[in-house]
PDB file with SEQRES, HELIX, SHEET and CRYST1 records, atoms N, CA, C and O in Angstrom:
SEQRES   1 A   75  MET ALA PHE LYS ILE ILE ALA SER GLN CYS THR ASN CYS          
SEQRES   2 A   75  THR ALA CYS GLU ALA GLU CYS PRO ASN LEU ALA ILE SER          
SEQRES   3 A   75  GLU LYS ASP GLY THR PHE VAL ILE ASP PRO ALA LYS CYS          
SEQRES   4 A   75  THR GLU CYS ILE GLY HIS PHE GLY SER PRO GLN CYS GLU          
SEQRES   5 A   75  ALA VAL CYS PRO VAL ASP ASN THR CYS VAL ILE ASP PRO          
SEQRES   6 A   75  ASN TYR PRO ARG TYR GLN ALA ALA ALA GLU                      
HELIX    1 AA1 ALA A    7  GLN A    9  5                                   3    
HELIX    2 AA2 ALA A   15  GLU A   19  1                                   5    
HELIX    3 AA3 GLN A   50  VAL A   54  1                                   5    
SHEET    1 AA1 2 PHE A   3  ILE A   5  0                                        
SHEET    2 AA1 2 CYS A  61  ILE A  63 -1                                        
SHEET    1 AA2 2 ILE A  25  LYS A  28  0                                        
SHEET    2 AA2 2 THR A  31  ILE A  34 -1                                        
CRYST1    1.000    1.000    1.000  90.00  90.00  90.00 P 1           1          
ATOM      1  N   MET A   1       1.301   8.606  -6.617  1.00  0.00           N  
ATOM      2  CA  MET A   1       1.941   7.341  -6.883  1.00  0.00           C  
ATOM      3  C   MET A   1       1.386   6.281  -5.990  1.00  0.00           C  
ATOM      4  O   MET A   1       1.023   6.554  -4.846  1.00  0.00           O  
ATOM      5  N   ALA A   2       1.317   5.137  -6.466  1.00  0.00           N  
ATOM      6  CA  ALA A   2       0.866   4.015  -5.687  1.00  0.00           C  
ATOM      7  C   ALA A   2       2.006   3.568  -4.777  1.00  0.00           C  
ATOM      8  O   ALA A   2       3.179   3.852  -5.021  1.00  0.00           O  
ATOM      9  N   PHE A   3       1.628   2.879  -3.750  1.00  0.00           N  
ATOM     10  CA  PHE A   3       2.665   2.292  -2.897  1.00  0.00           C  
ATOM     11  C   PHE A   3       2.958   0.897  -3.392  1.00  0.00           C  
ATOM     12  O   PHE A   3       2.171   0.299  -4.125  1.00  0.00           O  
ATOM     13  N   LYS A   4       4.116   0.384  -2.977  1.00  0.00           N  
ATOM     14  CA  LYS A   4       4.458  -1.021  -3.254  1.00  0.00           C  
ATOM     15  C   LYS A   4       5.112  -1.596  -1.985  1.00  0.00           C  
ATOM     16  O   LYS A   4       5.582  -0.873  -1.107  1.00  0.00           O  
ATOM     17  N   ILE A   5       5.114  -2.881  -1.941  1.00  0.00           N  
ATOM     18  CA  ILE A   5       5.745  -3.587  -0.801  1.00  0.00           C  
ATOM     19  C   ILE A   5       7.037  -4.212  -1.311  1.00  0.00           C  
ATOM     20  O   ILE A   5       7.041  -4.928  -2.312  1.00  0.00           O  
ATOM     21  N   ILE A   6       8.114  -3.938  -0.621  1.00  0.00           N  
ATOM     22  CA  ILE A   6       9.415  -4.551  -0.940  1.00  0.00           C  
ATOM     23  C   ILE A   6       9.332  -6.014  -0.476  1.00  0.00           C  
ATOM     24  O   ILE A   6       9.364  -6.300   0.721  1.00  0.00           O  
ATOM     25  N   ALA A   7       9.225  -6.921  -1.436  1.00  0.00           N  
ATOM     26  CA  ALA A   7       8.966  -8.331  -1.139  1.00  0.00           C  
ATOM     27  C   ALA A   7      10.060  -8.947  -0.219  1.00  0.00           C  
ATOM     28  O   ALA A   7       9.744  -9.730   0.676  1.00  0.00           O  
ATOM     29  N   SER A   8      11.292  -8.600  -0.440  1.00  0.00           N  
ATOM     30  CA  SER A   8      12.371  -9.197   0.327  1.00  0.00           C  
ATOM     31  C   SER A   8      12.375  -8.759   1.805  1.00  0.00           C  
ATOM     32  O   SER A   8      13.061  -9.351   2.638  1.00  0.00           O  
ATOM     33  N   GLN A   9      11.594  -7.710   2.108  1.00  0.00           N  
ATOM     34  CA  GLN A   9      11.526  -7.204   3.483  1.00  0.00           C  
ATOM     35  C   GLN A   9      10.185  -7.582   4.166  1.00  0.00           C  
ATOM     36  O   GLN A   9      10.038  -7.452   5.381  1.00  0.00           O  
ATOM     37  N   CYS A  10       9.244  -8.037   3.378  1.00  0.00           N  
ATOM     38  CA  CYS A  10       7.912  -8.375   3.908  1.00  0.00           C  
ATOM     39  C   CYS A  10       7.999  -9.588   4.792  1.00  0.00           C  
ATOM     40  O   CYS A  10       8.528 -10.625   4.391  1.00  0.00           O  
ATOM     41  N   THR A  11       7.459  -9.458   6.044  1.00  0.00           N  
ATOM     42  CA  THR A  11       7.469 -10.571   7.003  1.00  0.00           C  
ATOM     43  C   THR A  11       6.164 -11.351   6.951  1.00  0.00           C  
ATOM     44  O   THR A  11       5.997 -12.285   7.736  1.00  0.00           O  
ATOM     45  N   ASN A  12       5.250 -11.020   6.081  1.00  0.00           N  
ATOM     46  CA  ASN A  12       3.950 -11.685   5.948  1.00  0.00           C  
ATOM     47  C   ASN A  12       3.122 -11.604   7.251  1.00  0.00           C  
ATOM     48  O   ASN A  12       2.412 -12.543   7.611  1.00  0.00           O  
ATOM     49  N   CYS A  13       3.232 -10.480   7.927  1.00  0.00           N  
ATOM     50  CA  CYS A  13       2.537 -10.322   9.225  1.00  0.00           C  
ATOM     51  C   CYS A  13       1.033 -10.062   9.021  1.00  0.00           C  
ATOM     52  O   CYS A  13       0.254 -10.243   9.957  1.00  0.00           O  
ATOM     53  N   THR A  14       0.624  -9.653   7.846  1.00  0.00           N  
ATOM     54  CA  THR A  14      -0.767  -9.343   7.445  1.00  0.00           C  
ATOM     55  C   THR A  14      -1.292  -8.051   7.960  1.00  0.00           C  
ATOM     56  O   THR A  14      -2.446  -7.732   7.672  1.00  0.00           O  
ATOM     57  N   ALA A  15      -0.523  -7.250   8.720  1.00  0.00           N  
ATOM     58  CA  ALA A  15      -0.971  -6.011   9.270  1.00  0.00           C  
ATOM     59  C   ALA A  15      -1.524  -5.048   8.218  1.00  0.00           C  
ATOM     60  O   ALA A  15      -2.555  -4.410   8.433  1.00  0.00           O  
ATOM     61  N   CYS A  16      -0.863  -4.951   7.130  1.00  0.00           N  
ATOM     62  CA  CYS A  16      -1.245  -3.953   6.071  1.00  0.00           C  
ATOM     63  C   CYS A  16      -2.541  -4.322   5.398  1.00  0.00           C  
ATOM     64  O   CYS A  16      -3.357  -3.451   5.097  1.00  0.00           O  
ATOM     65  N   GLU A  17      -2.745  -5.628   5.151  1.00  0.00           N  
ATOM     66  CA  GLU A  17      -3.886  -6.034   4.383  1.00  0.00           C  
ATOM     67  C   GLU A  17      -5.236  -5.566   4.978  1.00  0.00           C  
ATOM     68  O   GLU A  17      -6.113  -5.090   4.257  1.00  0.00           O  
ATOM     69  N   ALA A  18      -5.376  -5.714   6.294  1.00  0.00           N  
ATOM     70  CA  ALA A  18      -6.600  -5.327   6.976  1.00  0.00           C  
ATOM     71  C   ALA A  18      -6.781  -3.813   7.060  1.00  0.00           C  
ATOM     72  O   ALA A  18      -7.904  -3.331   7.210  1.00  0.00           O  
ATOM     73  N   GLU A  19      -5.693  -3.070   6.965  1.00  0.00           N  
ATOM     74  CA  GLU A  19      -5.795  -1.617   7.121  1.00  0.00           C  
ATOM     75  C   GLU A  19      -6.100  -0.876   5.808  1.00  0.00           C  
ATOM     76  O   GLU A  19      -6.477   0.295   5.842  1.00  0.00           O  
ATOM     77  N   CYS A  20      -5.945  -1.527   4.680  1.00  0.00           N  
ATOM     78  CA  CYS A  20      -6.124  -0.846   3.386  1.00  0.00           C  
ATOM     79  C   CYS A  20      -7.579  -0.576   3.105  1.00  0.00           C  
ATOM     80  O   CYS A  20      -8.364  -1.518   2.987  1.00  0.00           O  
ATOM     81  N   PRO A  21      -7.972   0.692   2.993  1.00  0.00           N  
ATOM     82  CA  PRO A  21      -9.376   1.012   2.790  1.00  0.00           C  
ATOM     83  C   PRO A  21      -9.887   0.693   1.351  1.00  0.00           C  
ATOM     84  O   PRO A  21     -11.090   0.712   1.091  1.00  0.00           O  
ATOM     85  N   ASN A  22      -8.949   0.406   0.446  1.00  0.00           N  
ATOM     86  CA  ASN A  22      -9.297   0.125  -0.970  1.00  0.00           C  
ATOM     87  C   ASN A  22      -9.176  -1.325  -1.333  1.00  0.00           C  
ATOM     88  O   ASN A  22      -9.378  -1.688  -2.492  1.00  0.00           O  
ATOM     89  N   LEU A  23      -8.848  -2.178  -0.367  1.00  0.00           N  
ATOM     90  CA  LEU A  23      -8.663  -3.616  -0.650  1.00  0.00           C  
ATOM     91  C   LEU A  23      -7.599  -3.819  -1.723  1.00  0.00           C  
ATOM     92  O   LEU A  23      -7.718  -4.734  -2.537  1.00  0.00           O  
ATOM     93  N   ALA A  24      -6.577  -2.995  -1.739  1.00  0.00           N  
ATOM     94  CA  ALA A  24      -5.513  -3.040  -2.739  1.00  0.00           C  
ATOM     95  C   ALA A  24      -4.377  -4.008  -2.368  1.00  0.00           C  
ATOM     96  O   ALA A  24      -3.503  -4.290  -3.189  1.00  0.00           O  
ATOM     97  N   ILE A  25      -4.399  -4.513  -1.125  1.00  0.00           N  
ATOM     98  CA  ILE A  25      -3.315  -5.379  -0.683  1.00  0.00           C  
ATOM     99  C   ILE A  25      -3.814  -6.831  -0.595  1.00  0.00           C  
ATOM    100  O   ILE A  25      -4.878  -7.118  -0.046  1.00  0.00           O  
ATOM    101  N   SER A  26      -3.005  -7.718  -1.154  1.00  0.00           N  
ATOM    102  CA  SER A  26      -3.344  -9.156  -1.108  1.00  0.00           C  
ATOM    103  C   SER A  26      -2.069  -9.987  -1.050  1.00  0.00           C  
ATOM    104  O   SER A  26      -0.980  -9.491  -1.337  1.00  0.00           O  
ATOM    105  N   GLU A  27      -2.213 -11.234  -0.685  1.00  0.00           N  
ATOM    106  CA  GLU A  27      -1.094 -12.143  -0.596  1.00  0.00           C  
ATOM    107  C   GLU A  27      -0.906 -12.803  -1.997  1.00  0.00           C  
ATOM    108  O   GLU A  27      -1.869 -13.248  -2.621  1.00  0.00           O  
ATOM    109  N   LYS A  28       0.339 -12.846  -2.453  1.00  0.00           N  
ATOM    110  CA  LYS A  28       0.649 -13.483  -3.712  1.00  0.00           C  
ATOM    111  C   LYS A  28       2.013 -14.154  -3.573  1.00  0.00           C  
ATOM    112  O   LYS A  28       3.005 -13.520  -3.212  1.00  0.00           O  
ATOM    113  N   ASP A  29       2.035 -15.430  -3.863  1.00  0.00           N  
ATOM    114  CA  ASP A  29       3.275 -16.229  -3.811  1.00  0.00           C  
ATOM    115  C   ASP A  29       4.074 -16.039  -2.542  1.00  0.00           C  
ATOM    116  O   ASP A  29       5.297 -15.905  -2.580  1.00  0.00           O  
ATOM    117  N   GLY A  30       3.367 -16.027  -1.398  1.00  0.00           N  
ATOM    118  CA  GLY A  30       4.013 -15.973  -0.104  1.00  0.00           C  
ATOM    119  C   GLY A  30       4.406 -14.619   0.422  1.00  0.00           C  
ATOM    120  O   GLY A  30       5.055 -14.522   1.463  1.00  0.00           O  
ATOM    121  N   THR A  31       4.025 -13.569  -0.278  1.00  0.00           N  
ATOM    122  CA  THR A  31       4.299 -12.237   0.220  1.00  0.00           C  
ATOM    123  C   THR A  31       3.099 -11.352  -0.137  1.00  0.00           C  
ATOM    124  O   THR A  31       2.236 -11.754  -0.917  1.00  0.00           O  
ATOM    125  N   PHE A  32       3.053 -10.148   0.441  1.00  0.00           N  
ATOM    126  CA  PHE A  32       1.942  -9.269   0.155  1.00  0.00           C  
ATOM    127  C   PHE A  32       2.324  -8.288  -0.943  1.00  0.00           C  
ATOM    128  O   PHE A  32       3.472  -7.853  -1.035  1.00  0.00           O  
ATOM    129  N   VAL A  33       1.350  -7.950  -1.767  1.00  0.00           N  
ATOM    130  CA  VAL A  33       1.549  -7.004  -2.868  1.00  0.00           C  
ATOM    131  C   VAL A  33       0.424  -5.970  -2.860  1.00  0.00           C  
ATOM    132  O   VAL A  33      -0.666  -6.215  -2.343  1.00  0.00           O  
ATOM    133  N   ILE A  34       0.714  -4.825  -3.439  1.00  0.00           N  
ATOM    134  CA  ILE A  34      -0.275  -3.762  -3.547  1.00  0.00           C  
ATOM    135  C   ILE A  34      -0.635  -3.583  -5.036  1.00  0.00           C  
ATOM    136  O   ILE A  34       0.240  -3.398  -5.882  1.00  0.00           O  
ATOM    137  N   ASP A  35      -1.923  -3.644  -5.326  1.00  0.00           N  
ATOM    138  CA  ASP A  35      -2.411  -3.449  -6.681  1.00  0.00           C  
ATOM    139  C   ASP A  35      -2.396  -1.949  -6.963  1.00  0.00           C  
ATOM    140  O   ASP A  35      -3.198  -1.221  -6.378  1.00  0.00           O  
ATOM    141  N   PRO A  36      -1.509  -1.456  -7.841  1.00  0.00           N  
ATOM    142  CA  PRO A  36      -1.396  -0.001  -8.056  1.00  0.00           C  
ATOM    143  C   PRO A  36      -2.662   0.611  -8.623  1.00  0.00           C  
ATOM    144  O   PRO A  36      -2.892   1.809  -8.456  1.00  0.00           O  
ATOM    145  N   ALA A  37      -3.495  -0.191  -9.295  1.00  0.00           N  
ATOM    146  CA  ALA A  37      -4.729   0.362  -9.861  1.00  0.00           C  
ATOM    147  C   ALA A  37      -5.755   0.662  -8.777  1.00  0.00           C  
ATOM    148  O   ALA A  37      -6.691   1.425  -9.012  1.00  0.00           O  
ATOM    149  N   LYS A  38      -5.592   0.062  -7.567  1.00  0.00           N  
ATOM    150  CA  LYS A  38      -6.518   0.283  -6.477  1.00  0.00           C  
ATOM    151  C   LYS A  38      -5.975   1.220  -5.414  1.00  0.00           C  
ATOM    152  O   LYS A  38      -6.741   1.798  -4.643  1.00  0.00           O  
ATOM    153  N   CYS A  39      -4.633   1.377  -5.365  1.00  0.00           N  
ATOM    154  CA  CYS A  39      -4.024   2.179  -4.319  1.00  0.00           C  
ATOM    155  C   CYS A  39      -4.246   3.668  -4.553  1.00  0.00           C  
ATOM    156  O   CYS A  39      -3.945   4.210  -5.617  1.00  0.00           O  
ATOM    157  N   THR A  40      -4.794   4.317  -3.498  1.00  0.00           N  
ATOM    158  CA  THR A  40      -5.014   5.773  -3.566  1.00  0.00           C  
ATOM    159  C   THR A  40      -4.165   6.501  -2.529  1.00  0.00           C  
ATOM    160  O   THR A  40      -4.423   7.660  -2.202  1.00  0.00           O  
ATOM    161  N   GLU A  41      -3.127   5.793  -2.006  1.00  0.00           N  
ATOM    162  CA  GLU A  41      -2.283   6.362  -0.966  1.00  0.00           C  
ATOM    163  C   GLU A  41      -3.084   6.721   0.278  1.00  0.00           C  
ATOM    164  O   GLU A  41      -2.602   7.459   1.137  1.00  0.00           O  
ATOM    165  N   CYS A  42      -4.288   6.209   0.376  1.00  0.00           N  
ATOM    166  CA  CYS A  42      -5.250   6.479   1.476  1.00  0.00           C  
ATOM    167  C   CYS A  42      -5.798   7.900   1.455  1.00  0.00           C  
ATOM    168  O   CYS A  42      -6.380   8.350   2.442  1.00  0.00           O  
ATOM    169  N   ILE A  43      -5.624   8.606   0.354  1.00  0.00           N  
ATOM    170  CA  ILE A  43      -6.153   9.949   0.180  1.00  0.00           C  
ATOM    171  C   ILE A  43      -7.691   9.843   0.245  1.00  0.00           C  
ATOM    172  O   ILE A  43      -8.308   9.021  -0.433  1.00  0.00           O  
ATOM    173  N   GLY A  44      -8.274  10.698   1.077  1.00  0.00           N  
ATOM    174  CA  GLY A  44      -9.724  10.670   1.213  1.00  0.00           C  
ATOM    175  C   GLY A  44     -10.191   9.720   2.359  1.00  0.00           C  
ATOM    176  O   GLY A  44     -11.364   9.704   2.730  1.00  0.00           O  
ATOM    177  N   HIS A  45      -9.256   8.957   2.886  1.00  0.00           N  
ATOM    178  CA  HIS A  45      -9.596   8.010   3.999  1.00  0.00           C  
ATOM    179  C   HIS A  45      -8.801   8.348   5.265  1.00  0.00           C  
ATOM    180  O   HIS A  45      -9.360   8.443   6.357  1.00  0.00           O  
ATOM    181  N   PHE A  46      -7.494   8.527   5.097  1.00  0.00           N  
ATOM    182  CA  PHE A  46      -6.627   8.802   6.206  1.00  0.00           C  
ATOM    183  C   PHE A  46      -5.624   9.877   5.869  1.00  0.00           C  
ATOM    184  O   PHE A  46      -5.437  10.201   4.696  1.00  0.00           O  
ATOM    185  N   GLY A  47      -4.972  10.438   6.874  1.00  0.00           N  
ATOM    186  CA  GLY A  47      -3.974  11.484   6.631  1.00  0.00           C  
ATOM    187  C   GLY A  47      -2.651  10.996   6.127  1.00  0.00           C  
ATOM    188  O   GLY A  47      -1.832  11.784   5.655  1.00  0.00           O  
ATOM    189  N   SER A  48      -2.421   9.675   6.221  1.00  0.00           N  
ATOM    190  CA  SER A  48      -1.209   9.063   5.736  1.00  0.00           C  
ATOM    191  C   SER A  48      -1.483   7.637   5.253  1.00  0.00           C  
ATOM    192  O   SER A  48      -2.474   7.040   5.675  1.00  0.00           O  
ATOM    193  N   PRO A  49      -0.664   7.086   4.408  1.00  0.00           N  
ATOM    194  CA  PRO A  49      -0.864   5.703   3.971  1.00  0.00           C  
ATOM    195  C   PRO A  49      -0.811   4.728   5.121  1.00  0.00           C  
ATOM    196  O   PRO A  49       0.175   4.671   5.856  1.00  0.00           O  
ATOM    197  N   GLN A  50      -1.876   3.957   5.277  1.00  0.00           N  
ATOM    198  CA  GLN A  50      -1.966   3.047   6.401  1.00  0.00           C  
ATOM    199  C   GLN A  50      -1.012   1.852   6.303  1.00  0.00           C  
ATOM    200  O   GLN A  50      -0.538   1.371   7.332  1.00  0.00           O  
ATOM    201  N   CYS A  51      -0.724   1.372   5.117  1.00  0.00           N  
ATOM    202  CA  CYS A  51       0.220   0.262   4.966  1.00  0.00           C  
ATOM    203  C   CYS A  51       1.584   0.639   5.552  1.00  0.00           C  
ATOM    204  O   CYS A  51       2.223  -0.140   6.259  1.00  0.00           O  
ATOM    205  N   GLU A  52       1.997   1.860   5.230  1.00  0.00           N  
ATOM    206  CA  GLU A  52       3.289   2.353   5.755  1.00  0.00           C  
ATOM    207  C   GLU A  52       3.219   2.550   7.236  1.00  0.00           C  
ATOM    208  O   GLU A  52       4.193   2.273   7.937  1.00  0.00           O  
ATOM    209  N   ALA A  53       2.089   3.025   7.751  1.00  0.00           N  
ATOM    210  CA  ALA A  53       1.961   3.324   9.185  1.00  0.00           C  
ATOM    211  C   ALA A  53       1.980   2.050  10.028  1.00  0.00           C  
ATOM    212  O   ALA A  53       2.546   2.071  11.121  1.00  0.00           O  
ATOM    213  N   VAL A  54       1.402   0.965   9.582  1.00  0.00           N  
ATOM    214  CA  VAL A  54       1.286  -0.214  10.381  1.00  0.00           C  
ATOM    215  C   VAL A  54       2.352  -1.266  10.136  1.00  0.00           C  
ATOM    216  O   VAL A  54       2.469  -2.210  10.917  1.00  0.00           O  
ATOM    217  N   CYS A  55       3.119  -1.131   9.092  1.00  0.00           N  
ATOM    218  CA  CYS A  55       4.176  -2.113   8.772  1.00  0.00           C  
ATOM    219  C   CYS A  55       5.252  -2.106   9.862  1.00  0.00           C  
ATOM    220  O   CYS A  55       5.791  -1.051  10.196  1.00  0.00           O  
ATOM    221  N   PRO A  56       5.560  -3.267  10.409  1.00  0.00           N  
ATOM    222  CA  PRO A  56       6.550  -3.316  11.475  1.00  0.00           C  
ATOM    223  C   PRO A  56       8.012  -3.199  10.974  1.00  0.00           C  
ATOM    224  O   PRO A  56       8.939  -3.079  11.774  1.00  0.00           O  
ATOM    225  N   VAL A  57       8.197  -3.236   9.657  1.00  0.00           N  
ATOM    226  CA  VAL A  57       9.551  -3.148   9.092  1.00  0.00           C  
ATOM    227  C   VAL A  57       9.685  -1.872   8.315  1.00  0.00           C  
ATOM    228  O   VAL A  57       9.039  -1.706   7.280  1.00  0.00           O  
ATOM    229  N   ASP A  58      10.525  -0.947   8.798  1.00  0.00           N  
ATOM    230  CA  ASP A  58      10.707   0.348   8.156  1.00  0.00           C  
ATOM    231  C   ASP A  58      11.118   0.195   6.700  1.00  0.00           C  
ATOM    232  O   ASP A  58      11.902  -0.676   6.325  1.00  0.00           O  
ATOM    233  N   ASN A  59      10.547   1.090   5.901  1.00  0.00           N  
ATOM    234  CA  ASN A  59      10.845   1.217   4.463  1.00  0.00           C  
ATOM    235  C   ASN A  59      10.489  -0.069   3.669  1.00  0.00           C  
ATOM    236  O   ASN A  59      11.164  -0.431   2.706  1.00  0.00           O  
ATOM    237  N   THR A  60       9.432  -0.724   4.100  1.00  0.00           N  
ATOM    238  CA  THR A  60       8.929  -1.880   3.337  1.00  0.00           C  
ATOM    239  C   THR A  60       7.771  -1.517   2.455  1.00  0.00           C  
ATOM    240  O   THR A  60       7.664  -2.039   1.345  1.00  0.00           O  
ATOM    241  N   CYS A  61       6.883  -0.630   2.909  1.00  0.00           N  
ATOM    242  CA  CYS A  61       5.796  -0.056   2.104  1.00  0.00           C  
ATOM    243  C   CYS A  61       6.300   1.310   1.673  1.00  0.00           C  
ATOM    244  O   CYS A  61       6.433   2.229   2.481  1.00  0.00           O  
ATOM    245  N   VAL A  62       6.573   1.419   0.397  1.00  0.00           N  
ATOM    246  CA  VAL A  62       7.187   2.616  -0.158  1.00  0.00           C  
ATOM    247  C   VAL A  62       6.440   3.099  -1.436  1.00  0.00           C  
ATOM    248  O   VAL A  62       5.689   2.349  -2.059  1.00  0.00           O  
ATOM    249  N   ILE A  63       6.672   4.336  -1.780  1.00  0.00           N  
ATOM    250  CA  ILE A  63       6.123   4.886  -3.028  1.00  0.00           C  
ATOM    251  C   ILE A  63       6.731   4.138  -4.216  1.00  0.00           C  
ATOM    252  O   ILE A  63       7.933   3.875  -4.261  1.00  0.00           O  
ATOM    253  N   ASP A  64       5.872   3.809  -5.168  1.00  0.00           N  
ATOM    254  CA  ASP A  64       6.334   3.180  -6.408  1.00  0.00           C  
ATOM    255  C   ASP A  64       6.413   4.270  -7.464  1.00  0.00           C  
ATOM    256  O   ASP A  64       5.382   4.732  -7.954  1.00  0.00           O  
ATOM    257  N   PRO A  65       7.620   4.686  -7.820  1.00  0.00           N  
ATOM    258  CA  PRO A  65       7.784   5.761  -8.781  1.00  0.00           C  
ATOM    259  C   PRO A  65       7.341   5.434 -10.212  1.00  0.00           C  
ATOM    260  O   PRO A  65       7.342   6.305 -11.082  1.00  0.00           O  
ATOM    261  N   ASN A  66       6.962   4.169 -10.447  1.00  0.00           N  
ATOM    262  CA  ASN A  66       6.485   3.779 -11.794  1.00  0.00           C  
ATOM    263  C   ASN A  66       5.060   4.193 -12.049  1.00  0.00           C  
ATOM    264  O   ASN A  66       4.557   4.018 -13.159  1.00  0.00           O  
ATOM    265  N   TYR A  67       4.386   4.747 -11.037  1.00  0.00           N  
ATOM    266  CA  TYR A  67       2.992   5.131 -11.192  1.00  0.00           C  
ATOM    267  C   TYR A  67       2.800   6.598 -10.797  1.00  0.00           C  
ATOM    268  O   TYR A  67       3.446   7.060  -9.856  1.00  0.00           O  
ATOM    269  N   PRO A  68       1.958   7.320 -11.468  1.00  0.00           N  
ATOM    270  CA  PRO A  68       1.750   8.750 -11.151  1.00  0.00           C  
ATOM    271  C   PRO A  68       1.014   8.902  -9.809  1.00  0.00           C  
ATOM    272  O   PRO A  68       0.384   7.969  -9.311  1.00  0.00           O  
ATOM    273  N   ARG A  69       1.117  10.105  -9.249  1.00  0.00           N  
ATOM    274  CA  ARG A  69       0.397  10.395  -8.007  1.00  0.00           C  
ATOM    275  C   ARG A  69      -1.114  10.156  -8.188  1.00  0.00           C  
ATOM    276  O   ARG A  69      -1.667  10.431  -9.253  1.00  0.00           O  
ATOM    277  N   TYR A  70      -1.756   9.653  -7.162  1.00  0.00           N  
ATOM    278  CA  TYR A  70      -3.180   9.463  -7.223  1.00  0.00           C  
ATOM    279  C   TYR A  70      -3.896  10.840  -7.300  1.00  0.00           C  
ATOM    280  O   TYR A  70      -3.557  11.781  -6.581  1.00  0.00           O  
ATOM    281  N   GLN A  71      -4.867  10.907  -8.176  1.00  0.00           N  
ATOM    282  CA  GLN A  71      -5.672  12.127  -8.305  1.00  0.00           C  
ATOM    283  C   GLN A  71      -7.128  11.733  -7.992  1.00  0.00           C  
ATOM    284  O   GLN A  71      -7.723  10.896  -8.671  1.00  0.00           O  
ATOM    285  N   ALA A  72      -7.677  12.362  -6.949  1.00  0.00           N  
ATOM    286  CA  ALA A  72      -9.077  12.101  -6.638  1.00  0.00           C  
ATOM    287  C   ALA A  72      -9.952  12.653  -7.737  1.00  0.00           C  
ATOM    288  O   ALA A  72      -9.631  13.673  -8.347  1.00  0.00           O  
ATOM    289  N   ALA A  73     -11.071  11.972  -7.990  1.00  0.00           N  
ATOM    290  CA  ALA A  73     -12.019  12.409  -9.037  1.00  0.00           C  
ATOM    291  C   ALA A  73     -12.599  13.767  -8.676  1.00  0.00           C  
ATOM    292  O   ALA A  73     -12.909  14.041  -7.516  1.00  0.00           O  
ATOM    293  N   ALA A  74     -12.739  14.605  -9.686  1.00  0.00           N  
ATOM    294  CA  ALA A  74     -13.346  15.940  -9.459  1.00  0.00           C  
ATOM    295  C   ALA A  74     -14.774  15.759  -9.101  1.00  0.00           C  
ATOM    296  O   ALA A  74     -15.468  14.918  -9.672  1.00  0.00           O  
ATOM    297  N   GLU A  75     -15.238  16.560  -8.133  1.00  0.00           N  
ATOM    298  CA  GLU A  75     -16.612  16.451  -7.715  1.00  0.00           C  
ATOM    299  C   GLU A  75     -17.531  17.357  -8.504  1.00  0.00           C  
ATOM    300  O   GLU A  75     -18.738  17.375  -8.262  1.00  0.00           O  
TER     301      GLU A  75                                                      
END                                                                             
């Protein structure tokens, strides 16, 4: 599943944007959003999602159940 940012909790601190290895996070209309087509949950880059790890507000970067779990391409 891709992650999403709960807009009402986002403080616009920008911490998550710089940490995303897939450039999936951007600012839109005064808050940050995650592009689910680019989000890999940091699989293959880090042991845990970096947006969630660096966000100063608990439960702001959360799993979006509207998208299936990320599956890395078969090698």
